[in-house]
C-alpha positions in Angstrom: 12.5 16.5 -4.6 9.5 14.1 -5.3 9.1 10.8 -3.8 9.7 9.2 -7.2 13.1 11.0 -7.4 13.9 10.1 -3.8 13.3 6.5 -4.5 15.6 6.6 -7.5 18.3 8.3 -5.5 18.0 5.8 -2.7 18.3 2.9 -5.3 21.5 4.4 -6.5 22.8 4.6 -2.9 21.6 1.1 -2.1 23.6 -0.1 -5.3 26.6 1.6 -4.2 26.4 0.3 -0.6 25.8 -3.2 -2.1 22.6 -3.5 0.0 21.1 -6.3 -2.2 17.6 -6.5 -0.5 17.1 -2.7 -0.5 18.3 -2.5 -4.2 15.8 -5.3 -5.3 12.9 -3.6 -3.5 13.6 -0.1 -4.8 14.2 -1.5 -8.3 10.9 -3.2 -8.2 9.1 0.0 -7.2 10.9 1.9 -10.0 9.8 -0.9 -12.3 6.2 -0.3 -10.9 6.4 3.4 -11.9 7.4 2.5 -15.4 4.8 -0.1 -15.7 2.1 2.3 -14.4 3.1 4.9 -17.1 3.0 2.2 -19.8 -0.4 1.1 -18.7 -1.6 4.7 -18.9 -0.1 5.0 -22.5 2.6 7.6 -21.3 6.2 7.6 -21.7 7.9 5.4 -19.3 9.9 8.1 -17.6 6.9 10.4 -17.2 6.7 11.9 -13.6 3.9 10.4 -11.6 1.5 12.5 -9.2 2.0 11.9 -5.6 -1.3 9.8 -5.5 0.0 7.6 -8.4 3.2 7.1 -6.7 1.5 6.0 -3.4 -0.8 3.7 -5.5 2.3 1.9 -7.0 4.1 1.7 -3.7 0.9 0.5 -1.9 0.6 -2.2 -4.6 4.1 -3.4 -4.0 3.4 -3.6 -0.3 0.2 -5.6 -0.9 2.1 -8.0 -3.1 4.5 -8.6 -0.3 1.7 -9.2 2.2 0.0 -11.6 -0.1 3.3 -13.5 -0.6 3.9 -13.6 3.2 0.5 -15.1 3.7 1.0 -17.7 0.9 4.5 -18.7 2.1 3.2 -19.1 5.6 0.6 -21.5 4.3 3.2 -23.4 2.5 5.5 -23.4 5.5 8.3 -21.7 3.6 9.5 -19.6 6.5 12.8 -18.7 4.9 10.8 -16.9 2.2 8.6 -15.3 4.7 11.5 -13.6 6.4 12.8 -12.5 3.0 9.3 -10.9 2.1 8.9 -9.3 5.6 12.4 -7.7 5.2 11.2 -6.3 1.8 7.9 -5.1 3.2 9.6 -3.2 5.9 11.7 -1.3 3.2 8.5 -0.6 1.3 6.7 0.7 4.4 9.4 3.4 4.8 8.0 5.2 1.7 4.3 4.8 2.7 2.4 7.2 4.8 2.0 6.3 8.5 -0.9 3.8 8.7 -4.0 4.6 10.7 -4.6 2.7 13.9 -7.8 0.5 14.2 -9.3 3.1 16.7 -8.7 6.0 14.1 -10.4 3.8 11.3 -13.3 3.1 13.6 -13.8 6.8 14.2 -13.9 7.5 10.4 -16.3 4.5 10.0 -18.8 5.8 12.7 -18.7 9.3 11.4 -19.3 8.2 7.8 -21.9 5.9 8.9 -23.8 8.7 10.5 -23.2 11.0 7.6 -24.5 8.7 5.0 -27.4 7.6 7.4 -26.5 3.8 7.1 -28.3 1.6 9.5 -27.9 -2.0 8.2 -25.7 -4.2 6.1 -27.5 -3.1 2.9 -25.3 0.0 2.9 -22.0 -1.9 3.3 -20.7 -1.1 -0.2 -21.5 2.8 0.1 -19.8 2.9 3.5 -16.7 1.0 2.4 -16.4 3.3 -0.6 -16.6 6.4 1.6 -14.2 5.1 4.2 -11.7 3.9 1.7 -11.8 7.3 0.0 -11.1 9.0 3.4 -8.4 6.6 4.5 -6.7 6.3 1.0 -3.1 4.9 1.2 -3.2 5.1 5.0 -5.2 1.9 5.8 -5.3 -1.6 4.5 -8.6 -2.4 2.8 -9.0 -5.7 4.7 -8.7 -4.0 8.0 -11.2 -1.4 6.9 -13.5 -4.1 5.8 -13.4 -5.9 9.1 -14.0 -2.7 11.1 -17.0 -1.7 8.8 -18.5 -5.1 9.1 -18.1 -4.9 12.9 -19.9 -1.6 13.0 -22.9 -2.6 10.9 
């Protein structure tokens, strides 16, 4: 059973259990799958590759994180809690995130491998590290660690 199928199955279970938050989140992910297919000019029910599925789920997670940040700035703590609950559900379907120490090890090894000594190689290093950590680390965290190591 693919992740995409598992999410559809879990959405059905959440609807039967009348778990409103989980149903909303899983439906938004399923909608993201459909939108991704339409954007790629495929049939809406086309099966996505595991990488594409992770891309859609990661995008949903980033949207929730951005919303949390904006709601905190606007002091809408009721909405912050709602978004955090949704993010927690989304994270169940994402691969385990790397720790800062693990990211730093990758940054140091890629820095040596590419022979980067100063900030002029920031873009190349970021690209290499993001490719290595794809789906397992937030880009903002990676950027902070890369900048710290240059």
